C-alpha positions in Angstrom: 11.6 6.6 -25.7 11.7 2.8 -24.3 9.2 0.5 -23.6 6.5 2.8 -23.3 3.0 2.3 -24.2 1.8 5.2 -25.9 1.1 4.0 -29.1 -0.8 0.7 -28.0 -3.1 2.6 -24.8 -6.2 3.1 -26.5 -6.5 -0.2 -27.4 -4.0 -2.7 -25.0 -6.9 -4.0 -22.5 -9.2 -4.6 -25.9 -5.8 -6.6 -27.4 -5.0 -8.5 -24.3 -8.2 -10.1 -24.2 -8.2 -11.2 -27.4 -5.2 -12.5 -27.5 -5.9 -13.6 -23.5 -9.3 -13.9 -22.6 -9.5 -12.9 -19.0 -6.5 -14.0 -17.8 -4.0 -11.2 -17.5 -7.0 -9.7 -15.8 -7.8 -12.5 -13.5 -3.7 -13.1 -12.5 -3.6 -9.5 -11.3 -7.0 -9.6 -9.7 -6.0 -12.6 -7.6 -2.6 -11.2 -5.9 -5.5 -8.5 -5.0 -6.5 -10.6 -1.5 -3.1 -10.0 0.3 -2.9 -6.7 0.0 -3.9 -5.8 3.6 -6.0 -2.5 4.6 -4.4 0.9 5.7 -1.5 -0.2 3.1 0.7 2.4 2.0 1.6 0.6 -1.9 3.8 0.9 -5.0 1.9 -0.2 -8.6 4.8 0.4 -11.1 3.4 0.1 -15.0 -0.2 -0.4 -14.0 -1.0 0.7 -17.3 -5.1 1.6 -18.3 -5.6 1.7 -14.5 -8.4 -1.0 -13.7 -6.7 -2.2 -11.2 -7.4 1.1 -9.0 -11.1 0.2 -9.2 -10.0 -3.7 -8.7 -8.1 -2.0 -5.9 -11.4 0.3 -4.2 -13.9 -2.4 -4.4 -11.7 -4.2 -2.0 -10.6 -1.5 0.1 -12.7 1.7 -0.7 -10.7 4.7 1.5 -7.8 3.5 3.8 -4.9 3.3 1.1 -2.5 5.1 0.3 -1.0 4.6 -3.3 1.3 5.7 -5.5 1.0 4.5 -9.3 3.7 4.7 -11.8 3.4 4.5 -15.3 6.1 5.5 -18.2 3.3 6.1 -20.9 1.7 9.4 -20.6 -1.5 8.3 -22.7 -2.2 4.9 -20.3 -2.1 7.9 -17.4 -4.3 10.3 -18.5 -7.1 6.7 -18.8 -5.5 6.0 -15.5 -6.8 9.5 -13.7 -10.3 9.0 -14.6 -10.8 5.5 -12.4 -12.7 5.7 -9.3 -10.7 5.6 -6.6 -12.6 6.3 -4.3 -11.5 7.7 -0.6 -7.9 6.2 -1.3 -5.0 8.0 -1.6 -3.4 8.1 -5.2 -0.6 10.0 -6.7 0.3 9.5 -9.6 4.0 9.7 -11.5 4.3 9.6 -15.4 7.6 8.4 -15.6 9.5 5.8 -15.4 10.5 3.6 -13.0 14.2 4.1 -13.7 13.9 8.0 -12.9 11.3 7.9 -10.4 12.8 9.5 -6.3 11.1 6.9 -4.3 12.1 8.8 -1.0 9.3 6.6 0.9 9.1 2.8 2.0 5.8 0.9 1.0 4.1 -1.9 2.7 3.3 -3.7 -0.5 4.8 -3.5 -4.2 2.8 -4.7 -6.9 4.4 -5.3 -10.2 2.3 -6.2 -12.8 3.9 -7.8 -15.7 6.7 -5.3 -15.0 9.7 -7.1 -15.7 9.0 -8.7 -19.2 9.8 -5.2 -21.0 13.4 -5.6 -19.6 16.7 -7.1 -20.3 18.1 -9.0 -17.6 20.7 -6.0 -16.2 18.0 -3.5 -16.9 15.8 -5.7 -14.7 18.1 -6.5 -11.3 18.8 -2.8 -11.4 15.1 -1.7 -11.2 14.4 -5.4 -8.7 17.7 -3.8 -7.1 15.9 0.1 -6.2 12.1 -1.9 -5.2 13.6 -4.1 -3.2 15.3 -1.1 -1.5 11.6 0.9 -0.9 10.1 -1.9 0.1 9.7 -2.4 4.4 11.3 -5.8 6.1 8.2 -7.9 6.6 6.6 -6.4 3.6 4.3 -8.1 0.7 5.1 -7.7 -3.7 2.5 -9.0 -5.7 4.6 -9.6 -8.8 2.3 -11.2 -11.9 4.5 -12.1 -15.4 4.6 -14.3 -17.6 6.7 -17.7 -17.7 8.1 -19.9 -20.2 6.8 -23.5 -18.2 7.9 -26.2 -20.8 5.1 -26.0 -23.6 5.7 -25.9 -27.7 3.4 -22.9 -28.0 4.9 -20.2 -25.1 7.6 -19.3 -27.0 6.7 -18.9 -30.2 4.0 -16.6 -28.5 6.6 -14.9 -26.3 8.9 -14.0 -29.5 5.4 -12.4 -31.1 4.8 -10.1 -28.5 8.3 -8.9 -27.8 8.2 -8.2 -31.8 5.2 -6.5 -31.7 5.6 -4.6 -28.9 9.4 -3.6 -29.6 7.4 -2.2 -32.9 4.9 -0.5 -31.4 6.2 0.7 -28.4 10.3 0.3 -28.5 10.2 -2.5 -26.1 14.0 -3.3 -25.3 13.7 -7.2 -24.0 13.7 -10.1 -26.4 13.6 -12.8 -24.0 12.5 -13.1 -20.5 14.6 -11.8 -17.4 15.2 -14.7 -14.5 12.9 -12.6 -11.8 12.1 -15.4 -9.8 16.3 -15.8 -9.2 16.3 -12.2 -7.9 13.4 -13.2 -5.4 15.6 -15.6 -4.6 18.6 -14.0 -4.1 17.1 -11.8 -1.7 16.2 -14.2 0.5 11.9 -13.5 -0.4 9.5 -16.4 0.7 7.0 -17.0 -2.3 3.4 -17.8 0.3 1.1 -18.0 -3.0 2.0 -19.3 -7.1 -0.9 -18.9 -9.2 -0.8 -20.2 -13.0 -3.0 -18.9 -15.4 -3.4 -19.2 -19.4 -1.7 -22.9 -19.5 1.4 -21.7 -16.6 2.4 -19.6 -19.4 0.7 -16.7 -16.6 2.2 -16.7 -13.2 1.4 -14.5 -10.1 3.2 -14.9 -7.1 2.6 -13.3 -3.9 5.8 -12.7 -1.5 7.0 -11.5 1.6 10.5 -9.8 2.4 12.0 -10.9 5.3 12.0 -9.4 8.0 
C-alpha cells in the first residue's frame, strides 16, 4: 500500500530525532498554541500519536478529535496515548478513502503533503478544504526548499529511503503554498525550523 508507514512505525520517532533532532516535534508543537478550546479537530497523518498527549496537556477535556492514519501499526501506538477527557475517533485509513461527513474548526496536517505527487496533493487538499469551516484554522508543518545546497540532497535521500521502505510515491515536494493561496487562505503565522528546511504555517480560511 502506497504511503503506508507500517514498516517504519517501530523506529520512526527515533529515526526522526537522529536526523532532525527535535525539529520535527518542535515544528508541530509550535502550531498547537493556535487551537482554541472546545475545537473540533481533524488530524491527518498523525503518526505514532504523541501529538495527542501534547494536545491533552493544553486542553484536557474540551476537544473533539478525528484522527486519521493509514498505518495500522502507527494507529496501534496512537491508541495507547493519554487523551484525557478529550473525545478521539480513530480512523485507520488513507485520507482519500475516508468519508468525511462533518466539518471541523481546525485541521492539522503534520508532514502529510510531502508524501504525494502534485496531482494527488491537489485532490487531498480540496477534500480537506471542503470540511474546514469558514473562518477555521489549518495548521500545516512540512518540508520546504529554501535555497540551501544541502536541502535537495537530504530531501532526495529521504524520499528514496521511504519509497523503498514505505512505498512513498513522491520524489519532489508538491507546491502546497500555492493551494492555500488559490483558495484565499490567510497565513497568520509562519515559523521555520532546521535551517529553514522545515516550516510550520498557520492559516485561516476566509469567512
